[in-house]
C-alpha positions in Angstrom: 117.4 95.9 -26.4 116.1 94.6 -23.0 114.3 97.0 -20.8 113.9 96.4 -17.1 111.4 97.9 -14.7 112.6 97.5 -11.1 110.6 98.5 -7.9 112.3 99.3 -4.6 115.5 100.2 -6.5 116.9 102.8 -4.1 118.9 100.5 -2.0 119.8 96.9 -1.2 119.2 94.2 -3.8 117.1 96.5 -5.9 119.9 98.9 -6.4 122.3 96.1 -7.2 119.9 94.7 -9.8 119.8 98.1 -11.5 123.6 98.3 -11.6 123.9 94.7 -12.9 121.4 95.2 -15.7 123.0 98.5 -16.8 126.4 96.8 -16.8 125.0 94.1 -19.0 124.0 96.8 -21.5 120.3 96.8 -20.8 118.0 99.8 -20.3 116.5 100.2 -16.8 113.5 102.0 -15.3 114.5 102.3 -11.6 111.6 103.2 -9.3 111.3 104.1 -5.6 109.0 106.0 -3.3 111.7 108.7 -3.2 113.6 108.9 -6.5 116.2 111.2 -4.9 117.5 108.2 -3.1 118.1 106.3 -6.4 121.4 105.3 -7.7 124.8 107.1 -7.9 125.4 110.2 -9.9 127.3 108.2 -12.4 124.4 105.8 -13.0 121.9 108.6 -13.1 123.8 110.1 -16.0 123.3 107.0 -18.1 121.0 107.5 -21.1 119.8 103.9 -20.5 118.5 104.7 -17.0 115.1 106.3 -16.3 114.5 107.1 -12.6 110.8 107.4 -11.6 108.9 107.9 -8.4 106.6 105.0 -7.5 104.5 104.3 -4.4 103.7 100.6 -5.2 100.5 100.9 -3.1 99.1 103.5 -5.5 97.4 102.2 -8.7 97.6 105.7 -10.2 101.3 105.9 -9.5 102.0 102.4 -10.9 100.1 103.0 -14.2 101.8 106.4 -14.7 105.2 104.9 -14.1 104.6 102.1 -16.6 103.3 104.6 -19.1 106.4 106.8 -18.7 108.6 103.7 -19.1 106.9 102.7 -22.3 107.1 106.2 -23.6 110.8 106.3 -23.0 111.9 102.8 -24.1 108.9 101.4 -26.0 108.5 98.2 -24.0 109.0 96.4 -20.7 110.9 93.1 -21.0 111.7 92.3 -17.4 109.6 93.4 -14.4 111.2 93.0 -11.0 108.8 93.3 -8.1 111.4 93.9 -5.4 109.8 96.6 -3.2 109.1 95.1 0.3 109.1 95.5 4.0 110.0 93.2 6.9 108.3 92.6 10.2 109.6 90.8 13.2 107.3 89.8 16.1 105.4 86.7 17.2 102.1 86.3 15.6 100.3 87.2 18.8 102.5 90.2 19.4 101.8 91.7 16.0 99.2 94.6 15.8 96.6 94.8 13.1 98.1 98.0 11.8 101.6 96.5 11.5 100.3 93.4 9.7 98.2 95.5 7.3 101.2 97.8 6.5 103.5 94.9 5.5 100.7 93.3 3.5 100.0 96.6 1.7 103.6 96.7 0.3 104.6 93.1 -0.1 101.3 91.7 -1.4 99.0 94.4 -2.6 102.0 96.5 -3.9 103.1 93.5 -6.0 99.6 93.1 -7.3 99.3 96.8 -8.1 102.4 96.8 -10.2 101.5 93.6 -11.9 98.2 94.9 -13.0 99.9 98.0 -14.4 102.6 96.2 -16.3 100.8 93.1 -17.6 98.8 94.9 -20.4 102.1 96.0 -22.0 103.6 92.5 -21.7 100.4 90.9 -23.1 100.5 93.2 -26.1 104.2 92.3 -26.7 103.4 88.6 -26.2 106.7 88.4 -24.3 108.2 89.3 -20.9 109.8 88.1 -17.7 108.3 88.7 -14.3 110.6 88.2 -11.4 108.9 88.4 -8.0 111.1 88.7 -5.0 110.0 86.2 -2.4 112.2 84.9 0.3 113.3 81.7 2.0 110.5 82.9 4.3 108.1 82.5 1.5 108.5 78.7 1.7 109.7 78.1 5.3 107.9 79.6 8.3 110.1 80.7 11.1 109.2 81.9 14.7 109.2 85.7 14.8 108.7 86.1 11.1 105.1 84.7 10.9 103.3 87.7 9.5 106.1 88.5 7.1 106.1 84.8 6.1 102.4 85.0 5.3 103.0 87.9 2.9 105.7 86.0 1.0 103.6 82.8 1.0 100.9 84.9 -0.6 103.3 86.2 -3.3 104.3 82.5 -3.9 100.7 81.4 -4.4 99.7 84.3 -6.7 102.9 83.9 -8.7 102.5 80.2 -9.2 99.0 80.7 -10.5 100.0 83.8 -12.6 102.8 81.7 -14.2 100.2 79.3 -15.6 97.9 82.1 -16.7 100.5 84.1 -18.7 102.8 81.4 -20.0 100.6 80.8 -23.1 101.0 84.6 -23.8 104.8 84.3 -23.9 105.4 85.6 -20.4 107.6 83.8 -17.8 107.2 84.2 -14.1 110.1 83.4 -11.6 110.0 83.5 -7.8 113.4 84.4 -6.4 113.8 83.1 -2.8 116.9 84.8 -1.2 118.3 83.8 2.1 120.1 86.3 4.3 122.0 88.8 2.1 124.2 91.6 3.3 121.8 94.5 2.6 120.0 97.0 4.8 116.9 94.7 5.1 117.4 94.3 8.8 117.8 98.0 9.3 114.9 100.0 10.8 114.4 101.6 7.3 113.2 98.3 5.9 112.3 96.2 9.0 109.6 96.9 11.6 110.1 95.3 15.0 107.0 95.0 17.1 107.2 96.8 20.5 105.0 94.4 22.3 107.0 91.6 23.8 105.3 88.5 25.4 107.8 86.7 27.6 106.3 83.3 26.8 107.8 83.7 23.3 111.3 84.6 24.5 112.9 81.3 23.3 111.2 81.4 19.8 110.2 84.8 18.4 112.4 86.5 21.0 115.4 84.6 19.9 114.7 85.5 16.3 114.5 89.2 17.3 117.9 89.0 19.0 119.5 87.1 16.1 118.4 89.7 13.6 120.3 92.4 15.4 123.4 90.2 15.7 123.6 89.2 12.0 122.7 92.6 10.5 125.4 93.6 7.9 127.1 90.2 8.6 124.8 88.1 6.5 126.4 85.4 4.3 124.9 86.4 1.0 126.6 88.8 -1.5 123.9 91.1 -3.1 126.2 91.8 -6.1 126.4 88.1 -6.9 122.6 87.8 -6.4 122.0 90.6 -8.8 124.3 89.0 -11.4 122.3 85.7 -10.9 119.0 87.5 -11.5 120.4 89.1 -14.8 121.4 85.6 -15.8 117.9 84.3 -15.1 116.5 87.0 -17.4 118.5 85.6 -20.3 117.3 82.0 -19.8 115.0 80.5 -22.4 113.5 78.2 -19.8 113.6 80.0 -16.4 112.5 78.1 -13.3 109.3 79.0 -11.4 111.4 79.1 -8.2 115.0 79.6 -7.5 116.8 79.9 -4.2 119.7 82.3 -3.8 122.2 81.5 -1.1 123.2 78.3 0.6 121.1 79.1 3.6 117.9 79.3 1.5 118.8 76.3 -0.6 119.4 74.2 2.5 116.3 75.3 4.5 114.0 74.7 1.6 115.6 71.3 0.8 115.1 70.3 4.5 111.4 71.4 4.4 110.8 69.4 1.3 112.2 66.3 2.9 110.1 66.9 6.0 106.9 67.3 3.9 107.6 64.1 2.0 108.2 62.2 5.3 105.0 63.6 6.8 103.0 62.7 3.8 104.3 59.1 4.0 103.5 58.9 7.7 100.0 60.1 7.3 99.2 58.8 3.9 96.5 56.2 5.0 94.5 58.8 7.0 94.8 61.4 4.2 93.4 58.9 1.6 90.7 57.5 3.9 88.5 60.6 3.4 87.6 59.9 -0.2 84.2 58.4 -1.1 84.4 54.7 -1.2 
C-alpha cells in the first residue's frame, strides 16, 4: 500500500493530487492550514484518507502531522510539498514583509516539512519526494522576480537533497508546472503589491495585467497534471525535473538554448580566469 502526504491539499493542484491518488487505490494524508476546506464529503468518508491541519511554517505542526500520519498508516511513501503562495510585483516594488511572507511558505515551509518527514523515509530506506516548483523556478519573468527567487531556492535545495538521499533509497523530483487552470491567480493564493512604479509599466506592469486576463483561462488541466504526478510516483527511475504543460516545456527549452549560446559566446573570457 502506498501512502501519500500532501501539503496545500485544500484546493487547486493539491486537491486534484489527493483525488488522483485515492482513485489509484492509495492512502492519502491530506493537509492544509484549515482542514475544514479539505476535500469533498465523499472523499472525506474514505477510510484511506486522513485529513490533518498543518501550518507548514510551524515545525511543531509538521512533526505532529507526520507522527499522526505514521500512526494511522505506518509509513510515508510519497511526500508532496505543494503548499505555496504567489507574489506579483517588480523587484523594486516588493516590500520586505511581502517578500518574507512568500519565502516563509514556499522555501522555509518546504524545509520544515522535509525535516519532519525525512526521518521516517530514512528509516524505511525508501520514499519519493515531489517538490512543486514552477516554470518560474527555472525561468525568471518580469513581475514574478521574488516569487521566482523562492522557486529557484526550492530547485537548488532539491537538487542537492536528491544527491544526499538517493543512497538511502529516496528519490526527489521537481515538478515545474506552467499555467494551470486553478485558483493560483486568485487573491487567496496570490499577493499583488500595491506599490506601482510607472517605469515598470511595460514589464512587471504588463505581467500584472496579464495575470488578471488569464485567470481561470490557463491552458493546463490540473486533473491531467495530478494524473501525471501519480504516474511519476510509480516510476522506478523518476526524473530530477519534469515540466508539466507545453508552456513550461517550451519556456525551459528556450532558456536552455539561450544559456548554451551564451556560454559559447563568452567561453574564452570564462576560461581565461584560471591560473595558467
